[in-house]
N, C-alpha and C positions, 0 to 999 in steps of 0.2 A: 502493500500500499504506498510506502513510504517513496519508492521509487517511482510508482505511478505518479504520485503527488508531485515530485521534483520533475519528471518530466513534462506534468500539464502546465508547472509553471514556468518553465524554460520555453515551452510554446506558446505561451501567453506573452512573456517579455519579447520573443522575437516578433510576433506580430503586432505587439505594440510598437516597436522600433520600426517594424517596416509601415505600419499604417497611420502611425502619429498618434499622441495623445489625445486628440479630438475626433478619432475614429468612433463610429457607432458600433453596437455591440452586433450588430448583423455583419459588418465587415470585419469587426475581429473573429466572429464565428466561422465566417468563410475563410478566413486565412487560417485558424487553426486547423480545420478540417482539411484543406489544402495540405498542411504541413504535416500532419498524420498519413495522409495518404502517400507523401512521399517517404516518409520514414518507414512504412510496411512494403513499398514496393522494394527500397533499396535492401532491407532485410529478407525479402524473398528473394531478391538477385543475388545475396550472398548465400542464401542456402542453395539455391540451383547451381551457383559456380561451385560449392563445395561438393555436392551430389555430383556433377560433370566430372570434376576432377577424380574424384574417388573411383567413379564408376571406370574412366579411362584408364586410371593408372591400375585399377586391378585386371582391366583386360591388357595392358602393357604387361605386367607382371605374368600374365598365364602365356603370354606371347615369349616372352624372355623364358618362362622355366620350360617352355616347350623345346627350347635348345637343348633341352638335357636330353631328350630323344634323339637329337640331331647328333650329339657327341656320342651316343651309344650306338648308333648307328655305323658312325666314321669307326668306331673303334672297333666294335663287331666284324666290319667287313675288312680291316685290316690286319687282323691276328689269324692265324691259323685254327682250323676247326676244332684241334682239341681244346682250344681255349678259350672260346666264344662265351659259352656260360659265365665262367670267372670275370670275364671282361664285364659283360653286360651287368654280373651281380654288383662289380665296384662301382659301377655309374649308377646305379641304383642306390648304393649305400651314401654314394657323394650326397644326394638329395636328402635322403633320410638324415644321415649325421648333421649335414648342414641347419635343417631344420629345428633341430634340438640345439646344438651349438650356438645357432645365433639368435635362437629365442632366450635361451638362458643367458648367455653373456655378449655374445657377439653384436648384437645391436645396442646393448646399452654404451658397451667400449666405443663404436662406432660414432652414435648418433646422441645418446642419453644426456639430458640435462643441456641440451644446445639454448646459447642464449645469443641471438641473432644481433641484437640491440648493444651488446658487449663487445668491447675490443679485446676483452680478455684471450690468452691463448692455452689452450690445455693440451696435453698429450694423449688422454682417451676420456669417453665420458663416463659419469658417475652416476647415472641415474637409470631408471627404467629396464632395470633386471627382471627378466621374465616378464618384461611388457607392463609391469606394474606402474601406474601411472600415466600410461601412453595410451592416446586416445587415435592418433591416426593411423590406424591399424594397415590402411591401404599403404602407405609409405612404408612401413614395415614388410609387406609383402612384397613389394616392389624391390627393396634392398635386399630381399632374402634371396630372390632371383640371381642378382648379380652375385652374391656370394658363394652359392652352388654353383655358378658357372667357374667361379675362380678354382674352385675345388676339383671339379671335372677335368680341367686342363691336363692335371698330372695323370689320368687315368692311362690315357693312350701311351703314354711316356713308359711306364713300368708294366705294361703289357707281358704276359707271360713267363714271368719271373718273379713276383711280388708277393708276398704273405698277405695273407686277408686282413689278419689283425693290426699288422704295420699299416695297411692302407687306411683302415678306419681311425687309427690314431693320427696318423697325418691329418688324415682330413676334418677331425674335431679341433685340432692344433691349430690348421689354418683358417678355418671358418669362425672359430672360437675367440682367437689370439692375434695371430699374425695379420689376417686381411683386413678385422675391423680397426687397427691402428693405421694402417694405411687409409682406408676410407676415411677415417676423422680427420687426419691430417691434410687430405686434399680436399674433402666436401662438407666435412662439418664447418660452419660458420666460424666456429672456436679454434679451428684447426691451424697450424702456424703456416701451411701452404695453401690455406684456402683463398678462392678469387672473392669467394662471398664475404668473406671477412671486413668489419668496418674499416681496419687497417691492416691490409694484405702485404704480404712479402714484396719489398720494394716498389710498392704502390700498384702492382698489379696481380699478385698472386698465381698459382700453377694452375691453369686452365686444361682441364681434363674433362670435356663434357661428358661423355658416357662411359670412360672407363678404359682406354687403350693403357694405360698406365696402372691405375689402381685395379683393375681385374685382371687383365691379360699379362702386364709384364709382371706383377706378383705371381699368378700362377705359371707363366713360365720360366722365372728365375727358379722358382722352386721344383720344378721339373727338372730343369739343367743340375741342379744339386742334387736330387734324387738318384739321377742315370749314372752322374760322374761315381756316386758312393756305392749305388749296385750293382754296377757293372752291366756289360752286354750279354743279350741272350747267348746260350751254349751254343757255338759253332757259327756265331756271326761274323767273329773276327780271327778266332783261333781254333784250333782243333783241341781234343781232347789233352794233348801231349802239352798244350799251351804254346806251341809254334803259329807265328802270326800266318795267316793266309795270304798270298800273293795278291789277291783279290778278295775283297769281302765277299762274303754270301749273302745274298739277298734271300729274305724268308717272305715271298709274295702274301698278302692278305687273301682270303678263301674266297671273297665276294666283293668285286667292284660295285657291283650293283647296290650293295648295302651302304659301301661309302657314299655313291653318288645318291642315294636318297637322304643321308645323313648331311652331305652338304645342301642342298636344296632345304632341309627343313632347319638348318642354321641360319641358311640366308632369309627366310621367311621370319624365324623367329628374331632374327637381329634388327627387324624393324620396330618391333617392341622394345628392344634394346635400346637404340638408339633416340627412335622418336620420342618414346614414353621419357626420356629424360626431361623433355622440353616441358612439362609438365610439372616439374619440380622448381622452374625458374618462374618467379613472380613477374608477369613482362605482358603489356599487352598486344605484343606481338607473338605470344604462343604459338599460335596456329601457323603463322609463317614459320617460326623456329621449326615447330616439327616436321614441316612439309619441306623445308631447306634440309634436315636432317634425312628426310626417308632417300630426298633425291640424290645427296651426296653420298650415302652408303651403296644405292643401286650403281652409281657410275665408278666409284672406287673399287668394287667388286668386280663389275664387269670387265674394267680396265686392267686389273691386275691379273685374271684368269688367263685374257688373251697374251699378256706380255709374256706369264710364266710358261704357258704352252710353245708360243712361239721362238722365245729366247731359247728355250731348253731344245727346241727342234735344231735351231741355227748351233749350239753347241754339239751336238750328236752330231750333224754334220761334216762339222769342222773335225772332230776328233775319231769318228769311228767310218766317216765316207756315206754314212745311209741315216736319214731323217725319218722320224714319224712322230705320230702325235702319240703322246703319252698323256694319258686322261689323268693320272695321279698331278701332273705339275696343274692340270686345268683347274683340278677340284681343291687342291690345296694353295695355288695361287688366289683363287677366288676367296677362299678363306682370308689369306694375308691381307687381301684388300679390305675386307670387312674389319679386321683387326685394327688396322692402320688407321680407318679414318673414323673408329670409334671418338677417337679425342677430339676431334674437331669437326664432326659432322654439323655441328650448329653453329660454327663461327668460321666457316671456311666458303668459297665461292665455289661454284660447280666446278670450274676450271681448275682449280686447286684440289679437289677432291680427285678428278681425273689424274693429275699429276702423281698424287698421291698412291694413287691404285698404280701405277705405272711403276713406281719407285718399289712398291711393295712386292711386284712380280720378281725384281731383280733380286731384292731381299731375300726373298724365298730360295731361290736358285742357288744363291752364296751360302745362305745358310744350311739347306740341306745338305749339300756337299761338303761343307766344311765340317760339319758334325761327324760324317763317315772318315775324313782325314784325319780328325780328332779321336778316331775309335770310341766317338759316344754314339750308343744304341737308342735312337728313338723310334718305337714301332709305328708311329702316326705323324711324326715331324711336327710335334707340337711345339717345339722349342723355337724352331724357324717362324713357326705360324705364327704364336702368341707373343714370345718374348722379343724377338728381333722387330716384327712388325709392330709390336705395341710399341718400342722404343723409337720407331720410325716415326709413327704417328703424333707420338708426344713431342719429337723434335718438329716435327712439320708444323705444329700449330704454331711454336715460335718463329716460323717463317711464312705463314700463308693466312694467318687470322685476320679477317677483315675487321677494319674499324666499325662499319657500318652494323655488321654482326655483333661484334663484341658490343657494341651500344645497346642493341634490342636484346642481349642474354643478359649480361652483367651490369649494365647501366654506366659502363665507362670503356672509353675508348683512347686514352692517353697513350698506350704503350701496345699499338697492333703488332704483327708479325714484321719479321724483319726486313722483306721485299716494301711492304709498304712504309716502314720509315725510310727506307733509301730513296723511295719514289718523292717523300715530302722533304726530302733535302737533310733527313738526320740521320746519324750513325747510330743510334741509340738501338742496343740488343737486348732489352731490359726483359722481356718477355720470354725470350729465347733462354737467356743466363737463368730465369726461374724453374723453367721447364727443364733444364738441366741440372739443377739442385734438387727438384724432385722426383728426377728418375735415380741421382746417386742416392737419395734418400730411401727410396724403394729397393735398390737394389743392395745396400747396405743393412737394412732394416730384416728383410727376408735372409740374406746372407747368415747374419748374427745369429739367427732362432732356428732357422731350419737346416743349415749346414750341420752345427751341432746334434740338433735332434735326429738326421739321418745317420750320422755318426755313431751315435748311441744305440739306435735299432741296430746297426750293423753288427756292432762290437756284442750287445746280447745275443745276435743272433736270430733276431725276430723279424729282420727287413727280407732278406732272399729267400726264395723257395729251396727246397731240398733239392740237390741235381737230379734223382731219380723222379722226382713229380715235374720237372721241366720237362725231362724226356718224354714220361706217359702223357702228359698235357695237365694241365692245373683243373680241368673239368673233371678228369679221373679223380684226382689226387684229393679235391676239394668239395666236389660236387654231386657226383654220379657214381659212388662206389667203384666197382669195377667195370669200367664202360669203355668199349670199344666202338669204332665205326662200324659199320656192318657190310661195306663193300671197300673195294681196292681204290676207288677213284676219290675215297674222301679226304682220309690223311694217313698217307703213308708211312709218317716219320714216328708212328708210334710201334715198337718193337714187341714182338711177343716175349723175349727175354724180360726186357722192361717191366711186362705186365706180371709175368711169372716171379719176378723180384718182388714187385708191389705186394702181391699176393702172399707171399713168405713173410714179408715185414708185417703184414697186418695179421697173419696168423700167429706170429710170435708175440706180436702186442697181446692179441685176445688171449693167448696163454699165459701173459704175465698178470695179466689184470682181471680176466675173467674166469680163468679155470677151465677145465677140459671138455664140460657140459657146453659151454658158451662156444667153444672152438669148435665142436663138432658142427654146432648150428651155424656157424660163419662159412666151413668147408662143404655145409651143404646149402650153401647160397642159392638161389634159384637159377639156373643155368641162361635162361633166355635174357637175363641182364649183363652176360658176357659174350662175347662174340668169338667164336673160334678164330685164333690169329694165324694158323697154319697156311702158309703162301701168301701171306701179306708181304709185297717188297718193301724195300726199305729205300728211302729217298737216296739222291746223289749224295745229299750234304751229309747224311748219317753216315753213308758208307764211308765217306772219306774221312767223317771224324771219329770210326773205328770205336762206338760207345761199348764200354767195357763194364761190368758190373760182377 
């Protein structure tokens, strides 16, 4: 009642000042009625805006989350058939583990207790653990999709040789602590790198529109350190005696159709990733920002895919005398374009997005071949796709960020990309400098936490799968009992002697833990679950490796 009385009094004073002290009662009543109608309309407009924002943010979160299906398809298609079930299980574990970790602590560390009106800089958030006192559930859902995408990047890199328990531990660590600190530093208004801060670093702050650095570089660097510690798959660069192959052995994935499906799913979900971020910026140009992000996403992806495909053809023709269309380069080149434009999709002109995509195509070729030269095994090339292309995207913002789009998104355009400052006769590279500082922070933070974490897992024997498990396939070891493919065209790298060794090991384990009665039940395991392995040919790789048990 008190608030209503005060509002009525305020309206009366406004109308008195507007109509004059000598206004009649009828004129004052008409004025009050008009003011009430305007206040009601404004209130309804605000509620409608919040409804629309939440609705579209949830839709974009669903699109971004659908990228998990794309990651799963790409990973499943890139591994050998004996590891498909294990790879897809890890992808789903990422989504499940990220949901719990980000709900419990990750969201609070990243965005909890943000104070947009304060210039205070904080290392992490300190409120809203378990979403206590948090009302913007749509924002949480959107940010969860980002954290899950960051965790899933590593799944393909470690495929075919990582233990299940180690993978779950890493996923919780990344989404609950490592990623949230990076997100807080760059995207929270109280982060020391934030462009939304009242007092941004060097007057501009780091601009990472939708996460080339925050999401993809974080996940890509984690994948790099993980594969350095975990080591390559058996038979990739060395034989069983440890001798280095003259030419690294390729392990072709069992289904390029799945990889292609995953690529299209990822491209589709990326529109929610990039366009949805426009909803987080309070601007009268939100609709134009979202549309620009979609256009730039499309152009960068298309240009990067074509660049990688034809550049690889040129390299093959020069070195082998025979050129052919390699689908892997088309798919991964397209993904590189998507990653590279994510940082600047809302602040670059379309021509700059096309240039960025072209550069990303070349980055993929150099990165993929560079990993092989360094004897680093990445089953799906996640490191060049996410880490290297993400670094390119962050740097290119410092080169190509447009003043008019910076003004629309962040409300200031004093320090645009380097090419624009040169055009205006200024040599300032302040934005580029902040972008480099942000990259150094991400690289250093991930290295300081995840590198010792992986070293500890490896030292304890919790990281790498047993050699026998790798040979028979992680599907057999972890998911399906004594399972083999039932025809010679599926996966001939699974040896009958390896399966027999695994059967003996499990029998010994049953004898030591369960006794003779349970052992007899184990030996009477239904035979239709185990395929006869006689006559199964060995692959050329395994014959050269000379697997011994």
